[in-house]
C-alpha distance (Angstrom), angle and dihedral (degrees) to the residues before:
residue distance angle dihedral
M1 . . .
T2 3.72 . .
G3 3.77 121.8 .
S4 3.78 97.2 -132.7
Q5 3.77 137.0 27.1
A6 3.77 125.4 -159.0
D7 3.81 91.4 -147.7
G8 3.81 100.5 53.6
E9 3.76 145.2 -46.2
P10 3.80 119.8 5.4
D11 3.78 115.2 -102.0
E12 3.80 90.8 -111.6
A13 3.81 90.7 60.3
L14 3.81 90.2 49.0
V15 3.81 90.6 51.4
E16 3.80 89.5 52.2
R17 3.80 87.8 53.5
I18 3.82 90.6 48.4
V19 3.82 88.8 53.6
A20 3.81 86.7 55.4
G21 3.83 90.4 52.5
D22 3.82 99.8 -100.9
E23 3.82 106.6 157.3
R24 3.82 92.1 -172.7
A25 3.82 89.5 60.5
L26 3.81 89.1 53.2
G27 3.79 89.3 50.2
E28 3.79 90.3 53.8
I29 3.82 92.1 50.0
V30 3.81 89.0 50.3
R31 3.82 90.4 49.0
R32 3.79 91.8 50.2
H33 3.76 100.2 43.3
G34 3.80 109.0 16.6
G35 3.79 95.4 90.2
R36 3.78 94.6 51.6
L37 3.78 91.7 44.5
R38 3.82 90.4 50.8
A39 3.82 91.0 49.5
L40 3.80 89.4 51.7
A41 3.80 92.3 46.7
L42 3.81 91.3 50.3
G43 3.79 87.6 60.1
F44 3.79 93.2 66.1
A45 3.80 105.5 16.3
G46 3.78 124.4 98.1
G47 3.80 92.3 -117.8
Q48 3.78 146.1 -35.0
G49 3.79 94.8 -65.7
E50 3.78 92.7 53.4
A51 3.82 90.9 46.3
D52 3.80 90.0 52.2
D53 3.80 89.8 50.2
I54 3.81 90.2 52.2
V55 3.80 91.4 51.3
Q56 3.79 92.9 47.2
E57 3.79 92.7 47.9
T58 3.80 91.9 47.5
F59 3.80 93.2 54.8
W60 3.80 92.7 40.4
S61 3.81 88.0 53.7
L62 3.80 90.2 50.8
W63 3.81 89.6 52.5
R64 3.81 94.2 47.9
N65 3.79 96.9 42.1
A66 3.79 103.5 33.4
K67 3.80 93.1 114.4
C-alpha cells in the first residue's frame, strides 16, 4: 500500500477506517488496488476465475483481519 494518494485519503487512513468497520473505506481500497492485484493474480492463477477468487479472498481477509 502506498502512504499517500493524490485522489483522497492515504491508504493508511483507509485501513484505520476498515478496522473500525467502515465498508466504504474497504470499497475505496478495492477500487485503488483491485486491478493491480488481479493483474498480479492472473500471472500465476489458472485462469480469470481463479484470479478473481484470489482478489476476493485477499480483500475479504483484509476485512476480517484488519484489527
